C-alpha positions in Angstrom: 35.7 11.1 -28.7 34.0 8.9 -26.1 34.1 11.6 -23.5 32.7 14.1 -25.9 29.9 11.8 -27.1 28.9 10.8 -23.5 28.9 14.4 -22.4 26.6 15.4 -25.3 24.3 12.5 -24.5 24.0 13.7 -20.9 23.2 17.3 -22.1 20.6 16.1 -24.6 19.1 13.8 -21.9 18.8 16.6 -19.4 17.5 19.1 -21.9 14.6 16.9 -23.0 13.8 15.9 -19.4 13.5 19.5 -18.3 11.3 20.4 -21.3 9.0 17.4 -20.7 8.8 18.1 -17.0 7.9 21.7 -17.7 5.1 20.4 -19.9 3.9 18.1 -17.1 4.8 15.1 -19.3 6.1 12.1 -17.1 8.6 10.7 -19.6 11.2 8.0 -18.8 14.7 8.9 -17.8 15.8 5.5 -19.1 14.1 6.0 -22.4 15.6 9.5 -22.7 19.2 8.5 -22.1 18.9 5.6 -24.5 17.5 7.9 -27.1 20.3 10.5 -26.5 23.0 7.7 -26.8 21.5 6.6 -30.1 21.6 10.2 -31.3 25.3 10.6 -30.5 25.9 7.2 -32.0 24.5 8.4 -35.3 26.5 11.7 -35.0 29.8 9.9 -34.4 29.0 7.2 -36.9 29.3 4.5 -34.3 27.8 1.1 -34.5 24.4 0.7 -32.8 23.1 -2.7 -31.9 19.5 -2.9 -33.2 19.1 -6.7 -33.6 17.5 -8.9 -31.0 20.4 -9.7 -28.7 21.6 -9.0 -25.2 21.8 -5.2 -24.5 20.4 -4.2 -27.9 18.0 -1.2 -28.5 15.3 -3.7 -29.5 15.4 -5.6 -26.2 15.5 -2.3 -24.2 12.5 -1.0 -26.2 10.6 -4.2 -25.6 11.1 -3.9 -21.9 9.4 -0.5 -22.1 6.3 -2.1 -23.6 6.2 -5.1 -21.3 7.1 -3.6 -17.9 4.1 -1.3 -17.6 1.7 -4.2 -18.1 3.6 -6.3 -15.6 3.5 -3.5 -13.1 -0.2 -3.1 -13.8 -0.7 -6.8 -13.0 1.3 -6.7 -9.7 -0.5 -3.5 -8.5 -3.9 -4.8 -9.5 -3.3 -8.0 -7.5 -2.1 -6.1 -4.4 -5.1 -3.6 -4.5 -7.5 -6.4 -5.2 -6.3 -8.2 -2.1 -6.8 -5.0 0.0 -10.2 -4.3 -1.6 -11.8 -7.7 -1.1 -10.0 -8.8 2.1 -10.4 -5.5 3.9 -12.1 -2.5 2.2 -15.3 -4.2 1.1 -15.9 -6.5 4.0 -19.0 -6.0 6.3 -16.8 -4.2 8.9 -13.7 -2.9 7.1 -12.3 -1.1 10.1 -12.4 -4.3 12.2 -10.7 -6.3 9.4 -8.1 -3.6 8.9 -7.2 -3.6 12.6 -6.7 -7.4 12.3 -4.8 -7.4 9.0 -2.7 -4.1 8.9 0.1 -5.7 10.8 0.4 -8.4 8.2 0.5 -5.8 5.4 3.2 -3.9 7.2 5.3 -7.0 7.9 4.9 -8.3 4.3 6.0 -4.9 2.8 9.0 -4.7 5.2 9.9 -8.3 4.3 9.9 -7.6 0.6 11.9 -4.5 1.1 14.5 -6.4 3.1 14.7 -9.1 0.4 15.5 -6.6 -2.3 17.9 -4.7 -0.2 19.8 -7.9 0.5 19.8 -8.8 -3.2 20.8 -5.3 -4.4 23.4 -4.1 -1.9 26.8 -5.1 -3.4 28.4 -5.5 0.1 25.6 -7.7 1.4 26.8 -10.8 3.2 23.4 -12.5 2.9 23.6 -14.8 -0.1 22.0 -18.1 -1.1 18.4 -19.2 -0.8 18.6 -20.4 2.9 20.0 -17.2 4.4 17.7 -15.0 2.3 14.7 -17.0 3.4 15.8 -16.7 7.0 16.2 -12.9 6.7 12.8 -12.5 5.1 11.0 -14.6 7.7 12.9 -12.9 10.5 12.0 -9.4 9.3 8.4 -10.5 8.8 8.0 -11.9 12.3 9.9 -8.9 13.9 7.8 -6.2 12.1 4.6 -8.2 12.8 5.4 -8.2 16.6 6.3 -4.5 16.5 3.0 -3.7 14.6 0.9 -5.4 17.3 3.0 -3.9 20.1 3.2 -0.3 18.9 1.0 0.4 15.9 -2.3 -1.2 17.0 -2.4 0.8 20.3 -1.5 3.9 18.3 -4.4 3.3 15.9 -6.8 2.6 18.8 -5.9 5.9 20.4 -6.2 7.9 17.1 -9.0 6.1 15.3 -11.1 4.5 18.1 -10.7 7.0 20.9 -10.5 9.8 18.2 -7.6 11.6 19.8 -6.5 14.2 17.3 -3.5 15.3 19.5 -1.6 12.0 19.2 1.3 12.1 16.8 3.6 9.5 15.3 6.3 10.0 17.9 3.9 8.9 20.5 3.9 5.4 19.0 6.6 4.4 21.5 4.1 4.6 24.3 2.9 1.3 23.1 -0.1 -0.2 25.0 -0.1 2.8 27.4 -1.8 4.7 24.6 -5.1 2.9 25.3 -5.3 4.5 28.8 -7.7 7.4 29.2 -5.6 9.4 31.7 -2.2 9.2 30.0 -0.5 12.6 29.4 1.3 12.9 26.0 4.6 14.7 25.6 4.5 17.3 22.8 0.9 16.7 21.8 -0.4 18.0 18.5 -3.2 20.5 18.0 -6.7 19.5 18.4 -8.8 19.2 15.3 -9.9 16.4 12.9 -8.6 13.1 14.1 -8.3 11.7 10.5 -7.7 13.5 7.3 -10.1 13.2 4.4 -7.9 11.8 1.6 -10.7 12.1 -0.9 -11.2 15.9 -0.3 -10.6 18.2 -3.2 -10.0 21.9 -2.5 -12.4 22.7 -5.4 -15.1 20.3 -4.2 -18.5 21.9 -3.7 -17.4 25.2 -5.1 -18.5 24.7 -8.7 -22.3 24.8 -9.4 -23.8 23.6 -12.6 -27.2 24.0 -14.2 -28.6 21.0 -12.5 -28.0 22.5 -9.0 -29.3 25.9 -10.0 -33.1 25.5 -9.1 -32.3 24.0 -5.7 -30.0 27.0 -4.9 -32.6 29.5 -6.0 -35.3 27.8 -3.9 -33.2 27.9 -0.8 -32.1 31.6 -1.2 -35.0 33.0 -3.0 -32.6 34.7 -5.4 -32.5 34.2 -9.1 -29.0 33.9 -10.5 -28.5 34.6 -14.2 -25.1 32.8 -14.2 -25.2 29.1 -15.3 -22.1 28.3 -13.3 -20.1 29.7 -10.5 -16.3 29.7 -11.0 -14.7 27.5 -8.3 -12.5 29.3 -5.8 -9.5 27.3 -4.7 -9.2 27.0 -0.9 -5.5 25.9 -0.8 -3.2 28.9 -1.8 -0.3 28.3 -4.1 3.2 29.5 -2.9 2.9 32.8 -4.9 -0.4 33.6 -3.2 0.8 32.5 0.2 4.1 34.3 0.4 4.6 36.8 -2.5 1.2 38.5 -2.9 0.9 39.7 0.7 4.3 41.5 0.5 4.3 42.7 -3.1 3.9 46.4 -2.0 6.5 46.3 0.8 10.0 47.6 0.4 12.8 45.2 -0.4 14.4 46.3 2.9 11.4 45.1 4.8 12.2 42.0 6.9 8.8 40.5 6.2 9.4 40.7 2.5 12.8 39.2 2.7 11.5 36.4 4.9 8.6 35.6 2.6 10.8 35.5 -0.5 13.3 33.2 1.3 10.5 30.8 2.1 9.2 31.0 -1.5 12.6 30.2 -3.0 13.4 27.4 -0.6 9.9 25.8 -0.3 7.9 26.7 -3.4 8.6 23.3 -5.0 7.2 21.3 -2.0 4.4 23.7 -1.0 2.4 23.0 -4.2 -1.1 21.4 -4.1 -0.7 18.4 -6.4 -4.2 16.9 -5.6 -6.8 19.5 -6.1 -8.4 20.1 -9.5 -11.4 22.0 -11.0 -11.9 19.7 -14.0 -15.5 18.4 -14.6 -14.0 15.5 -16.7 -11.7 14.5 -13.9 -14.5 14.7 -11.3 -16.4 12.3 -13.5 -13.4 9.9 -13.6 -13.0 10.0 -9.8 -16.8 9.5 -9.3 -16.4 6.1 -10.9 -14.1 5.0 -8.1 -15.5 3.9 -4.8 -14.5 5.8 -1.6 -13.7 3.8 1.4 -13.5 4.2 5.2 -11.2 7.1 6.0 -9.9 5.3 9.1 -8.8 2.3 7.0 -7.2 4.6 4.5 -5.3 6.4 7.3 -3.8 3.1 8.5 -2.4 2.3 5.1 -0.5 5.6 5.0 2.1 3.9 7.2 2.4 1.0 4.8 2.7 3.6 2.0 5.8 5.1 3.7 7.6 1.7 3.3 6.3 1.2 -0.3 7.5 4.7 -1.1 11.0 3.7 0.3 10.9 0.7 -2.0 10.0 2.8 -5.0 12.9 5.2 -4.1 15.3 2.3 -3.9 14.0 1.0 -7.2 14.4 4.4 -8.8 18.0 4.7 -7.6 18.9 1.2 -8.7 17.5 1.7 -12.2 16.8 5.2 -13.6 19.5 7.0 -11.7 22.0 4.3 -12.6 21.2 4.7 -16.3 21.7 8.5 -16.1 25.0 8.2 -14.2 26.4 5.5 -16.6 27.7 7.9 -19.3 29.1 10.2 -16.6 31.0 7.2 -15.1 32.3 6.3 -18.5 33.7 9.9 -19.0 35.3 9.9 -15.6 36.9 6.5 -16.0 38.3 7.4 -19.4 39.7 10.7 -18.1 41.3 8.8 -15.2 42.9 6.0 -17.1 43.5 7.6 -20.5 41.9 4.7 -22.3 38.4 3.2 -22.9 37.5 0.5 -20.4 34.4 -1.6 -20.9 33.9 -2.1 -17.2 34.9 0.1 -14.2 33.9 0.7 -10.6 31.6 3.6 -9.8 33.2 5.9 -7.1 31.2 6.3 -4.0 31.1 10.1 -4.3 29.3 9.6 -7.7 26.5 7.9 -5.8 26.4 10.6 -3.2 26.2 13.4 -5.8 23.6 11.6 -7.8 21.5 11.1 -4.7 21.7 14.7 -3.7 20.9 16.0 -7.2 17.9 13.5 -7.3 16.6 15.0 -4.1 17.1 18.6 -5.3 15.3 17.8 -8.6 12.3 16.4 -6.7 12.3 19.3 -4.1 12.3 22.0 -6.8 10.5 20.6 -9.8 8.9 17.3 -8.9 5.5 18.7 -8.2 4.7 18.9 -11.9 5.1 15.1 -12.4 3.4 14.4 -9.1 0.4 16.3 -10.4 0.4 14.4 -13.7 0.8 10.9 -12.3 -1.2 11.4 -9.2 -4.9 12.2 -9.3 -5.0 12.8 -13.0 -4.9 9.1 -14.0 -7.4 7.7 -11.5 -8.8 8.4 -8.0 -6.0 8.2 -5.5 -6.0 7.2 -1.8 -3.5 5.6 0.6 -4.6 2.0 -0.2 -4.3 2.7 -3.9 -1.0 4.6 -3.6 0.4 1.7 -1.5 -0.6 -0.8 -4.1 0.8 1.3 -7.0 4.1 1.9 -5.4 4.6 -1.7 -4.2 3.6 -3.1 -7.6 5.8 -0.8 -9.5 8.8 -1.3 -7.1 8.6 -5.1 -7.3 8.6 -4.8 -11.2 11.5 -2.4 -11.3 13.6 -4.3 -8.8 13.1 -7.6 -10.6 14.1 -5.9 -13.8 17.2 -4.4 -12.2 18.2 -7.9 -11.0 17.8 -9.2 -14.5 19.8 -6.2 -15.9 16.9 -4.7 -17.8 16.8 -0.9 -18.0 13.1 -0.5 -17.5 11.5 2.9 -16.6 10.2 3.6 -13.1 7.9 6.2 -14.6 6.3 3.8 -17.1 5.9 1.2 -14.3 4.2 3.7 -12.1 1.9 4.8 -14.9 1.1 1.1 -15.7 0.5 0.4 -12.0 -1.9 3.4 -11.7 -3.8 2.1 -14.7 -4.0 -1.4 -13.2 -5.3 -0.1 -9.8 -7.9 2.0 -11.6 -9.2 -1.0 -13.5 -9.8 -2.9 -10.3 -12.8 -0.5 -9.9 -14.3 -2.7 -12.6 -15.3 0.3 -14.6 -13.3 1.6 -17.6 -14.5 5.1 -16.8 -12.5 5.1 -13.6 -9.3 5.5 -15.6 -8.5 8.8 -17.3 -7.7 7.5 -20.8 -7.1 11.0 -22.1 -4.3 11.5 -19.6 -2.8 8.1 -20.4 -2.9 9.0 -24.1 -1.1 12.3 -23.4 1.6 10.4 -21.3 1.9 7.7 -24.1 2.4 10.5 -26.6 5.3 11.7 -24.5 6.8 8.3 -24.5 6.6 8.0 -28.3 8.2 11.5 -28.8 10.9 11.0 -26.2 13.3 8.6 -28.1 13.5 10.7 -31.3 13.5 14.0 -29.3 16.3 13.1 -27.0 18.2 11.5 -29.9 17.8 14.6 -32.0 19.0 16.9 -29.2 22.0 14.7 -28.2 22.9 14.1 -31.8 22.7 17.7 -32.9 24.8 18.9 -29.9 27.4 16.2 -30.7 27.5 17.2 -34.4 28.0 20.8 -33.5 30.8 19.9 -31.1 32.5 17.7 -33.6 32.4 20.2 -36.4 33.2 23.4 -34.5 36.4 25.0 -35.7 39.1 24.3 -33.1 42.9 24.4 -32.8 
């Protein structure tokens, strides 16, 4: 009965997550699996702990409400420090060059702290050794940042060398020389990417811009607006449309279809939009020096690593829990309240997590990305770090909070640091919140109905 119930819960969990993802609704894996477990609990007439006690549904649900606001607070504090210490100073680039090593070192130190606390086989225990580890990592990364990253930034952002790439970082101080020859240089072009650029930007023309256009061209256009044309092609336009009339025996068609099937999930544009309402939201957020934003992309790599670790330590663990219970019951022939999780479980879960992101993650990236507030590397770094700290703290306390909800809360917190309510897309937040409200009963209904059908199916 336990094996059947847990299997039905996993199927109900996966079914609702796939539906919600298809709708672009960033729902919580944690919330979904708890809802599915409640559903199979009703179906099997098992006792469900609702009262306020350890591990109850009430405490888990309370964490879903509290965690997003805690994440919003952490993210807002981090972005406020970047905003007022670096971005809005008289010479933000100068201050960024001075302070980026400290942000890198601080982020790495926090990452090392949580790794030492989370890894079961870690030999670093106790306050003294942990403090020593954190300080050591901080000082080490700080030295490496000054030795390797600062010369790299000078070459790329001061000398404006567009051919320098991240693997050239090991040249160190030699990068500041004019006559140095780089191995495997990149193509020449823009030395820094415009993170605020939108592929639709400048294409749409409204009534206000019409007289100016007519004055320049001397032509009268009867159309009030011109439909925007997207500059970044989608995978279908990039690979399938050019070969649609070719034979299936054509090498070019087979090659393009292979690229489409393997890469269509990661070749999506998750940033661009043609929404006037979203342009208005983004217009409320201040745009900062692109050189400073570029420097924080390297901090964002580490914060993204932290967020991935947080996701694995919480959401994935929640989803794997019922599977582990089924496996242990199958192996022992009895129900055990505690059991070790096999290493191959973790390997499979990690691989499936990567495949899910690779193939289908673009829909949620689009929903949680630029649709909540204006994004940039400094804001993304603050959101990821704030949410990761919240989730990892919750994991340490044994609370199954949602990484999705923490990221959404952190995005809202960073948006509010613009000191303008209009800089947050409240309509998108309402849509996301609606998904959270529907998730518990929807997952419970799916898991419960599947379990009821399985229990009442005629069998020998």
